C-alpha positions as CSV (number, residue, x, y, z in Angstrom):
1,M,-27.5,-8.9,-15.9
2,T,-26.1,-9.6,-12.4
3,I,-23.6,-7.3,-10.6
4,G,-20.6,-8.8,-9.0
5,G,-18.7,-7.9,-5.8
6,A,-17.3,-4.5,-5.4
7,K,-13.9,-3.8,-6.7
8,N,-13.2,-0.8,-4.6
9,S,-14.1,-3.2,-1.4
10,T,-12.1,-6.2,-2.7
11,V,-8.7,-4.3,-3.5
12,A,-8.7,-3.3,0.3
13,L,-10.1,-6.2,1.8
14,I,-7.4,-8.7,0.2
15,P,-4.5,-6.5,1.9
16,A,-6.6,-6.5,5.0
17,A,-6.5,-10.2,5.1
18,I,-3.0,-10.3,6.3
19,L,-4.0,-8.8,9.6
20,A,-5.9,-12.2,10.4
21,D,-4.3,-14.8,12.5
22,T,-6.4,-17.3,10.9
23,P,-7.2,-18.2,7.0
24,V,-9.9,-15.8,5.5
25,R,-12.5,-16.7,3.0
26,F,-14.3,-13.9,0.7
27,D,-17.5,-14.5,-1.4
28,M,-18.6,-12.6,-4.4
29,V,-15.2,-11.7,-5.4
30,P,-15.1,-10.2,-8.9
31,D,-13.0,-11.9,-11.5
32,I,-10.7,-8.8,-12.5
33,L,-7.1,-8.5,-13.1
34,D,-6.6,-6.4,-9.9
35,V,-7.5,-9.6,-7.8
36,H,-4.8,-11.6,-9.6
37,N,-2.1,-9.0,-9.2
38,L,-3.0,-8.6,-5.6
39,M,-2.7,-12.6,-5.3
40,L,0.8,-12.2,-6.7
41,I,1.8,-9.8,-4.0
42,L,0.4,-12.0,-1.4
43,K,2.5,-15.0,-2.8
44,S,5.6,-12.9,-2.6
45,M,5.1,-12.8,1.3
46,N,4.3,-16.6,1.5
47,V,0.6,-16.0,1.8
48,H,-1.2,-18.8,-0.1
49,S,-4.4,-17.8,-1.9
50,T,-6.7,-19.7,-4.0
51,F,-9.6,-18.1,-6.3
52,E,-12.4,-20.2,-7.9
53,D,-16.1,-19.6,-8.6
54,G,-16.1,-16.0,-6.9
55,V,-14.7,-17.7,-3.7
56,L,-11.1,-16.4,-2.6
57,T,-9.3,-18.0,0.5
58,I,-6.4,-16.4,1.7
59,D,-4.1,-18.2,4.4
60,P,-1.6,-15.6,6.1
61,T,-0.7,-17.8,8.9
62,E,2.8,-18.5,7.5
63,I,3.4,-14.9,6.3
64,V,7.0,-13.6,6.0
65,E,8.3,-10.0,5.5
66,A,9.8,-9.9,2.0
67,P,10.2,-7.1,-1.1
68,L,6.9,-6.9,-2.7
69,P,6.9,-7.2,-6.5
70,S,7.4,-3.8,-7.8
71,K,5.5,-4.6,-11.3
72,A,2.3,-5.8,-9.5
73,I,2.7,-2.8,-7.2
74,K,3.0,-0.4,-10.1
75,S,0.1,-1.9,-11.9
76,L,-2.6,-1.0,-9.3
77,R,-2.9,1.9,-7.0
78,A,-4.9,-0.1,-4.3
79,S,-1.6,-2.0,-3.6
80,Y,-1.0,1.0,-1.1
81,Y,-3.5,-0.7,1.4
82,F,-0.5,-2.9,2.1
83,M,1.2,0.0,3.9
84,G,-1.6,0.0,6.5
85,S,-1.9,-3.7,6.7
86,L,1.7,-4.5,6.9
87,L,2.1,-1.7,9.4
88,G,-0.5,-3.3,11.6
89,R,1.0,-6.8,11.2
90,F,4.7,-6.2,11.4
91,Q,5.1,-2.7,12.7
92,R,6.8,-1.8,9.5
93,A,6.2,-1.5,5.7
94,T,8.3,-0.8,2.7
95,L,6.5,0.0,-0.6
96,S,7.2,1.6,-4.0
97,F,4.9,4.1,-5.1
98,P,1.8,2.5,-6.4
99,G,0.5,2.9,-9.9
100,G,-3.1,2.6,-11.4
101,D,-5.2,4.7,-13.4
102,N,-3.4,7.9,-14.4
103,I,-6.2,10.5,-13.8
104,G,-4.5,13.2,-12.1
105,P,-2.7,13.8,-9.0
106,R,-3.7,11.5,-6.0
107,P,-1.2,12.0,-3.3
108,I,-0.7,9.6,-0.4
109,D,0.3,12.7,2.0
110,Q,-2.8,12.0,4.0
111,H,-2.1,8.1,4.4
112,I,1.5,9.3,5.6
113,K,0.0,11.9,7.9
114,A,-2.3,9.2,9.6
115,F,0.8,6.8,10.0
116,K,2.7,9.5,11.5
117,A,0.0,10.2,14.2
118,L,-0.1,6.6,15.1
119,G,3.6,6.7,16.0
120,A,5.3,5.7,12.7
121,T,8.4,7.2,11.1
122,V,8.1,7.7,7.5
123,T,11.0,8.1,5.1
124,E,10.8,8.4,1.4
125,H,13.8,7.4,-1.0
126,A,14.0,6.6,-4.7
127,N,10.2,6.2,-5.2
128,T,10.1,4.1,-2.3
129,V,8.2,4.6,1.0
130,H,9.7,3.3,4.4
131,I,7.5,3.2,7.4
132,T,8.7,2.0,10.8
133,T,7.7,2.3,14.5
134,G,9.8,2.5,17.7
135,P,9.8,-0.2,20.3
136,A,6.4,0.7,21.5
137,G,4.6,0.1,18.5
138,L,1.8,1.7,17.1
139,H,-0.7,3.7,19.6
140,G,-4.2,5.1,19.4
141,A,-4.4,8.8,18.1
142,R,-6.8,11.4,16.7
143,I,-6.2,11.8,13.1
144,F,-7.9,14.7,11.1
145,L,-8.0,14.1,7.2
146,D,-7.5,17.5,5.6
147,V,-9.3,16.2,2.7
148,V,-12.1,13.5,2.4
149,S,-10.1,10.4,1.2
150,V,-11.3,6.8,0.9
151,G,-7.8,5.3,0.7
152,A,-6.5,7.4,3.5
153,T,-9.5,6.4,5.6
154,I,-8.9,2.8,4.7
155,N,-5.3,2.8,5.5
156,S,-5.9,4.6,8.9
157,I,-8.5,1.9,9.9
158,L,-6.0,-1.2,8.8
159,A,-3.1,0.7,10.6
160,A,-5.0,1.4,13.8
161,V,-7.0,-1.9,14.3
162,K,-4.4,-3.6,16.2
163,A,-2.7,-0.4,17.7
164,V,-2.7,-0.1,21.4
165,G,-5.4,2.4,22.6
166,T,-8.3,4.4,20.8
167,T,-8.0,5.9,17.4
168,V,-10.4,8.5,16.2
169,I,-10.5,9.5,12.4
170,E,-12.3,12.7,11.8
171,N,-13.4,13.9,8.4
172,A,-13.5,10.2,7.3
173,A,-14.8,9.3,4.1
174,K,-18.2,7.5,4.1
175,E,-18.2,5.3,1.2
176,P,-20.1,2.0,1.4
177,E,-16.8,0.1,0.7
178,I,-15.5,1.5,4.0
179,I,-18.4,0.1,5.7
180,D,-17.6,-3.3,4.1
181,I,-14.2,-3.4,5.4
182,A,-15.2,-2.3,8.8
183,T,-17.7,-5.0,8.8
184,F,-15.2,-7.7,7.8
185,L,-12.8,-6.6,10.6
186,N,-15.3,-6.5,13.1
187,N,-16.5,-10.0,12.4
188,M,-12.9,-11.0,13.2
189,G,-13.1,-9.3,16.5
190,A,-12.0,-5.7,15.9
191,H,-13.9,-2.6,17.3
192,V,-14.6,-0.2,14.6
193,R,-17.4,2.1,15.1
194,G,-18.9,4.8,13.1
195,A,-17.9,3.6,9.4
196,G,-20.3,5.3,7.2
197,T,-20.2,8.7,9.0
198,D,-17.3,11.1,9.2
199,V,-16.1,10.3,12.7
200,I,-14.7,6.4,12.9
201,R,-13.6,5.3,16.4
202,I,-11.4,2.3,16.6
203,E,-10.4,0.4,19.8
204,G,-7.2,-1.5,19.1
205,V,-7.2,-5.5,19.7
206,S,-4.5,-7.8,19.9
207,T,-5.8,-10.5,17.7
208,L,-8.1,-11.0,14.8
209,R,-9.6,-14.5,13.8
210,A,-11.9,-15.2,10.8
211,M,-15.0,-17.2,12.0
212,N,-17.1,-17.0,8.8
213,T,-17.1,-16.4,5.0
214,H,-17.3,-12.5,4.4
215,T,-19.6,-11.7,1.4
216,I,-18.5,-8.8,-0.6
217,I,-21.1,-5.9,-1.2
218,P,-22.2,-5.4,-5.1
219,D,-20.3,-3.0,-7.2
220,R,-22.3,0.2,-7.4
221,I,-19.8,1.5,-10.0
222,E,-20.4,-1.6,-12.1
223,A,-24.2,-1.3,-11.5
224,G,-24.2,2.3,-12.7
225,T,-22.3,1.5,-15.8
226,Y,-24.7,-1.2,-16.7
227,L,-27.6,1.0,-16.0
228,S,-26.2,3.7,-18.1
229,M,-25.7,1.2,-20.9
230,A,-29.1,-0.3,-20.5
231,A,-30.7,3.2,-20.8
232,A,-28.4,4.2,-23.8
233,I,-29.1,1.4,-25.9
234,G,-31.2,-1.3,-24.2
235,D,-34.6,-2.6,-24.9
236,G,-35.6,-3.5,-21.3
237,V,-32.9,-4.7,-19.1
238,V,-33.0,-5.9,-15.3
239,V,-29.8,-5.2,-13.4
240,K,-29.7,-7.7,-10.5
241,N,-27.8,-7.9,-7.2
242,V,-27.8,-4.1,-6.5
243,I,-28.2,-2.0,-3.2
244,P,-30.4,0.7,-4.6
245,E,-29.3,3.1,-1.5
246,H,-25.6,2.9,-2.8
247,L,-26.9,4.3,-6.2
248,E,-29.4,7.1,-5.3
249,S,-27.1,10.0,-6.6
250,F,-26.9,8.3,-10.0
251,T,-30.2,7.0,-10.4
252,A,-31.8,10.3,-9.4
253,K,-30.0,11.9,-12.3
254,M,-31.1,9.1,-14.7
255,I,-34.8,9.9,-13.4
256,E,-34.2,13.5,-14.0
257,M,-33.4,12.6,-17.5
258,G,-36.5,10.9,-18.1
259,V,-35.6,7.3,-17.7
260,Q,-38.6,5.5,-16.0
261,L,-36.6,3.2,-13.7
262,E,-38.3,0.7,-11.6
263,I,-36.3,0.1,-8.4
264,D,-36.9,-2.7,-6.3
265,E,-35.0,-4.2,-2.9
266,D,-32.1,-5.6,-4.9
267,S,-32.7,-5.1,-8.5
268,I,-33.4,-2.2,-11.1
269,Y,-35.5,-2.4,-14.3
270,V,-34.4,-0.1,-17.0
271,P,-36.9,0.2,-19.8
272,R,-36.2,1.4,-23.1
273,A,-35.5,5.3,-22.8
274,D,-36.6,7.9,-25.4
275,H,-36.9,11.8,-25.4
276,L,-34.2,12.4,-22.5
277,K,-33.7,15.7,-21.1
278,P,-30.2,17.2,-20.7
279,I,-28.9,17.4,-16.9
280,Q,-25.8,18.9,-15.0
281,V,-23.7,16.6,-13.0
282,K,-21.3,17.4,-10.4
283,T,-19.0,14.8,-8.8
284,M,-18.9,14.7,-5.0
285,P,-17.7,12.5,-2.2
286,F,-20.2,9.8,-1.1
287,P,-23.3,10.1,-0.8
288,G,-22.8,12.5,-3.9
289,F,-22.5,11.6,-7.7
290,A,-19.4,9.3,-7.8
291,T,-16.5,10.4,-9.9
292,D,-16.2,6.8,-11.3
293,L,-19.6,7.3,-12.9
294,Q,-19.2,10.3,-14.8
295,Q,-17.4,8.8,-17.7
296,P,-19.8,5.8,-17.9
297,L,-22.8,8.3,-17.9
298,T,-21.4,10.0,-20.8
299,P,-22.7,8.2,-23.8
300,L,-26.3,8.5,-22.2
301,L,-26.0,12.1,-22.1
302,M,-25.2,12.2,-25.9
303,R,-28.7,11.0,-26.4
304,A,-30.4,14.0,-24.5
305,D,-32.4,16.8,-26.3
306,G,-29.9,19.3,-25.4
307,S,-26.4,20.1,-23.8
308,S,-25.5,18.4,-20.6
309,V,-22.7,19.5,-18.2
310,V,-20.5,17.7,-16.1
311,I,-17.9,18.9,-13.4
312,D,-15.7,16.5,-11.9
313,T,-14.4,18.2,-8.4
314,I,-12.7,15.2,-7.4
315,Y,-10.5,14.4,-10.4
316,P,-10.8,17.4,-12.9
317,K,-8.3,15.8,-15.3
318,R,-10.6,12.7,-15.6
319,I,-11.1,13.4,-19.2
320,K,-9.2,10.7,-21.2
321,H,-12.5,9.6,-22.8
322,I,-13.0,12.7,-24.5
323,A,-10.6,12.8,-27.4
324,E,-11.5,8.9,-28.0
325,L,-15.2,9.6,-28.1
326,R,-14.6,12.5,-30.4
327,K,-12.9,9.9,-33.0
328,M,-16.3,8.3,-33.0
329,G,-18.1,11.6,-33.7
330,A,-19.2,12.4,-30.3
331,Q,-20.0,16.1,-29.8
332,I,-18.2,16.5,-26.6
333,R,-15.4,18.9,-25.3
334,S,-13.7,20.1,-22.0
335,E,-13.5,23.7,-21.1
336,N,-12.0,25.2,-18.0
337,G,-12.7,22.2,-15.8
338,T,-16.2,21.6,-17.4
339,I,-17.1,18.7,-19.7
340,I,-19.9,19.8,-22.1
341,V,-21.9,17.0,-23.8
342,D,-23.9,17.9,-26.9
343,P,-26.6,15.8,-28.4
344,T,-24.9,13.2,-30.9
345,E,-27.3,11.5,-33.3
346,H,-24.7,9.2,-35.1
347,L,-21.5,7.5,-33.5
348,E,-19.2,5.6,-36.0
349,G,-17.2,2.7,-35.1
350,S,-13.5,3.4,-34.6
351,V,-10.2,2.6,-33.1
352,V,-9.9,4.0,-29.6
353,Q,-7.8,3.7,-26.6
354,A,-9.0,3.0,-23.0
355,G,-6.8,5.2,-21.1
356,E,-8.1,4.0,-17.8
357,I,-10.9,1.8,-16.4
358,R,-13.9,4.2,-16.4
359,A,-12.9,5.7,-19.5
360,G,-12.8,2.2,-21.2
361,A,-16.4,1.6,-19.7
362,S,-17.7,4.6,-21.7
363,L,-16.0,3.6,-24.9
364,V,-17.6,0.1,-24.4
365,I,-21.1,1.7,-24.2
366,A,-20.5,4.1,-27.1
367,G,-19.0,1.4,-29.3
368,L,-22.2,-0.6,-28.7
369,M,-24.1,2.6,-29.8
370,A,-22.0,3.1,-32.7
371,E,-22.6,1.9,-36.4
372,G,-19.9,-0.5,-37.4
373,T,-17.1,-2.1,-35.4
374,T,-15.2,-0.5,-32.7
375,V,-11.9,-1.7,-31.5
376,I,-10.6,-0.8,-28.1
377,T,-7.0,-0.9,-27.4
378,E,-5.4,-1.0,-23.8
379,A,-8.4,-3.1,-22.8
380,D,-6.7,-4.6,-19.8
381,N,-7.7,-1.4,-18.4
382,I,-11.3,-2.4,-18.6
383,L,-10.7,-5.8,-17.4
384,R,-8.9,-4.5,-14.3
385,G,-12.5,-3.4,-13.2
386,Y,-15.3,-5.1,-14.7
387,D,-16.2,-8.6,-13.7
388,R,-16.6,-11.1,-16.7
389,I,-17.8,-8.2,-19.0
390,V,-17.6,-10.2,-22.2
391,A,-19.8,-13.0,-20.7
392,K,-22.2,-10.4,-19.4
393,L,-22.6,-8.5,-22.4
394,T,-22.8,-11.4,-24.8
395,A,-25.7,-12.7,-22.7
396,L,-27.4,-9.5,-23.4
397,N,-26.9,-10.2,-27.2
398,A,-24.2,-7.7,-27.4
399,D,-21.4,-8.6,-30.0
400,V,-18.4,-8.2,-28.0
401,S,-15.0,-10.2,-28.0
402,I,-11.5,-10.1,-26.7
403,V,-9.1,-10.2,-29.5
404,S,-5.8,-10.4,-27.6
405,S,-4.5,-9.6,-24.3
406,E,-1.1,-10.7,-23.1
407,S,-2.3,-10.6,-19.3
408,L,-5.1,-12.7,-20.1
409,V,-3.2,-15.2,-22.0
410,E,-0.7,-15.6,-19.3
411,D,-3.7,-16.0,-16.7
412,G,-5.1,-18.7,-19.0
413,R,-8.6,-17.0,-19.2
414,D,-10.4,-16.3,-22.4
């Protein structure tokens, strides 16, 4: 089982590519629906892109300002990174409010606050955001984020990287994906320092030129999902192409449960797991336990010899998996912002709905654990975030197939 490139890096790197004055090449790009939707958005701006065998090339040298396709924008939240990159490229941007997973409020007020600090004027009208700058363009500024936000941190970097002067982002998010974006920009000539800490300093530059292929970091959320799956139902699985340091908060919890993980430099072996202990999980900004991993961990918690507790401090409404898992016989409930997972000896195959990406991932794991056949509707949500999931699971002897998907038929994939 080999992990692909990080979705949460990829969806920011693609908008970041339009800041370049040369063609850009990415390697280890996951084959997920979000990538194809972002390519549609690029096409609307006359930015040519090709994607084959994990390599994505983007040529922004003939980019034009154009209305972005609202259907693609509404289908994924990460399209909001075009705000920062368009602002950096053209000194203005117009975007309809982005969509993506419905997991509770995720306001863009911190993004707007950052743009205003850099000298932009922001107006909102009929679900559309208009961002413009005066004749002087963007200028360096001190930006203090009121809450730790990955999206606002990245958008601030994208807008500031070509601004005149020095920008300091305080209370910045520290996720590995932010380091990945800063590495990409720095390799093109940007001056971004402090990524991975809570203070990021940016010296604006006038031009960015890609000299080398940028290899995207492994997806720690995909890795965590398969680690949970391997422990829940596997009989000895090696998960390859991981950066163990990015997974420490997650693997620590698995070890606390009694899973005897063998962690190497870039792979983790998950042995058959028995006699698991219940645990408490509290999601936090990185390096804490990732909110994206609380749902994929849930099926494993059902195998513990007692009740486990999950508190999601980031997205308390991230509970779409609960009602669906209960249809399969799972002993799980949500009370006052706390998810309680009781031991569940038997899961029965059922028809369930993937309300969003990570809820869908937990249903895939539960479906593999269940007796009988599980049918997951709204499967496009899973395919938005998991690279070639059917091929990877089939290689592990899982019986998984895509029955029908309009999006996939349109894209010409299986």
